C-alpha positions as CSV (number, residue, x, y, z in Angstrom):
1,X,-21.6,4.0,-8.2
2,X,-25.4,3.3,-7.8
3,X,-26.0,1.4,-10.9
4,X,-24.2,-0.1,-14.0
5,X,-21.2,-2.5,-13.4
6,X,-21.5,-2.4,-9.7
7,X,-25.2,-3.4,-9.7
8,X,-27.8,-2.2,-7.2
9,X,-26.7,-4.1,-4.1
10,X,-23.9,-4.7,-2.1
11,X,-23.9,-8.6,-1.4
12,X,-22.7,-9.6,1.9
13,X,-22.4,-13.0,2.8
14,X,-23.2,-14.1,6.5
15,X,-20.8,-16.3,8.2
16,X,-23.0,-19.1,8.3
17,X,-23.7,-18.7,4.4
18,X,-19.8,-19.0,3.9
19,X,-19.5,-21.9,6.3
20,X,-22.3,-23.7,4.6
21,X,-20.6,-22.9,1.1
22,X,-17.3,-24.1,2.4
23,X,-18.8,-27.5,3.6
24,X,-20.4,-28.2,0.3
25,X,-17.5,-26.9,-1.5
26,X,-14.3,-27.7,0.2
27,X,-12.4,-26.9,-3.1
28,X,-11.3,-23.4,-3.6
29,X,-12.2,-23.7,-7.3
30,X,-15.8,-24.9,-6.7
31,X,-16.3,-22.5,-3.9
32,X,-15.6,-19.4,-6.2
33,X,-17.9,-20.8,-8.7
34,X,-20.9,-20.6,-6.1
35,X,-19.4,-17.3,-4.9
36,X,-19.8,-16.1,-8.6
37,X,-23.6,-17.1,-8.8
38,X,-24.0,-15.2,-5.4
39,X,-22.3,-12.1,-6.6
40,X,-25.0,-12.0,-9.4
41,X,-27.4,-10.9,-6.6
42,X,-25.9,-7.2,-6.7
43,X,-28.2,-7.0,-9.8
44,X,-31.7,-8.3,-8.1
45,X,-34.8,-6.0,-8.9
46,X,-36.1,-5.7,-5.6
47,X,-39.7,-5.0,-5.6
48,X,-42.7,-5.4,-3.3
49,X,-45.1,-6.5,-6.1
50,X,-42.6,-9.2,-7.5
51,X,-42.3,-12.8,-5.8
52,X,-40.2,-14.0,-8.7
53,X,-38.3,-13.3,-11.5
54,X,-34.7,-13.4,-13.0
55,X,-31.3,-11.7,-12.2
56,X,-29.1,-11.9,-15.1
57,X,-29.1,-15.6,-16.0
58,X,-30.7,-17.2,-12.7
59,X,-34.1,-17.4,-11.5
60,X,-35.0,-16.3,-7.9
61,X,-38.3,-16.8,-5.8
62,X,-39.6,-15.5,-2.6
63,X,-39.9,-18.3,0.0
64,X,-43.8,-17.6,0.6
65,X,-44.2,-20.5,3.1
66,X,-42.0,-18.3,5.2
67,X,-43.8,-15.6,7.4
68,X,-42.8,-11.9,6.9
69,X,-40.1,-10.9,6.7
70,X,-39.3,-13.3,3.9
71,X,-36.1,-14.8,2.6
72,X,-35.7,-15.5,-1.0
73,X,-33.9,-18.3,-2.9
74,X,-31.5,-18.1,-6.0
75,X,-31.6,-21.2,-8.2
76,X,-28.3,-22.3,-9.6
77,X,-28.9,-24.4,-12.7
78,X,-25.2,-25.6,-13.0
79,X,-23.7,-28.5,-11.7
80,X,-20.9,-27.6,-9.1
81,X,-18.8,-30.3,-7.6
82,X,-21.3,-32.9,-8.5
83,X,-24.2,-30.8,-6.8
84,X,-27.3,-30.0,-8.7
85,X,-30.4,-28.1,-7.7
86,X,-28.3,-25.7,-5.6
87,X,-30.1,-22.8,-3.8
88,X,-28.5,-19.5,-2.4
89,X,-30.8,-18.5,0.2
90,X,-30.8,-14.3,0.7
91,X,-32.5,-11.5,2.4
92,X,-32.8,-7.7,1.5
93,X,-34.4,-5.6,4.0
94,X,-37.8,-4.4,2.9
95,X,-36.8,-0.9,2.2
96,X,-33.7,0.2,0.1
97,X,-31.6,1.6,3.1
98,X,-28.1,2.6,2.7
99,X,-26.3,1.8,6.0
100,X,-23.5,4.1,7.4
101,X,-20.3,3.8,5.3
102,X,-21.9,1.8,2.5
103,X,-22.3,3.3,-1.1
104,X,-25.2,0.9,-1.8
105,X,-27.8,-1.0,0.2
106,X,-26.8,-4.4,1.4
107,X,-28.4,-7.8,0.5
108,X,-27.3,-10.9,2.6
109,X,-26.7,-14.3,1.8
110,X,-27.9,-16.5,4.6
111,X,-27.5,-19.9,3.3
112,X,-26.5,-22.2,0.4
113,X,-27.9,-25.6,0.2
114,X,-28.9,-28.6,-2.2
115,X,-32.6,-28.6,-2.3
116,X,-33.8,-32.3,-2.9
117,X,-37.4,-31.8,-2.5
118,X,-39.8,-29.5,-4.1
119,X,-40.6,-27.8,-0.8
120,X,-38.6,-26.6,2.2
121,X,-39.1,-28.3,5.4
122,X,-40.4,-26.5,8.6
123,X,-36.9,-27.0,9.9
124,X,-35.4,-25.1,6.8
125,X,-38.2,-22.3,7.2
126,X,-37.4,-22.0,11.0
127,X,-33.9,-21.8,10.4
128,X,-34.1,-19.3,7.6
129,X,-36.4,-17.1,9.9
130,X,-34.0,-17.1,12.5
131,X,-30.9,-16.0,10.2
132,X,-33.2,-13.2,9.0
133,X,-34.1,-12.2,12.5
134,X,-30.4,-12.3,13.4
135,X,-29.6,-10.0,10.1
136,X,-32.4,-7.6,11.0
137,X,-31.4,-7.2,14.7
138,X,-27.5,-6.5,13.8
139,X,-28.0,-4.1,10.9
140,X,-31.6,-2.6,10.9
141,X,-32.9,-2.5,14.3
142,X,-33.3,0.8,14.6
143,X,-35.4,1.2,11.3
144,X,-38.3,-0.9,12.8
């Protein structure tokens, strides 16, 4: 179950990411479309040397303006519910650690947003850093 149909990661949304997605997409069908895009992250090719790339048919990029540990953005090209330039913000721990009772390492979606400018604001970067810190303290505190 480590590869093939199931991918390399178990994609786990945080409550905040689900709330943001629900706020953007109150219609169930639209919510499921963004969820389908996020689940493609199961096939994300995590590598320390890479800062950008493709996962299935979507581009991803590291948020380099963010201090380490960094989050990443998955770019959604489709227009969903009238929103374009959508981003799914996600985080994967630096090492591929399989948590107890899991079959695969986890990758966490920590936010969904429509990006209106080329850059992330300082407030966005602080929010992403705080969400990464929460995920790290809840799931990986014994590993760093």
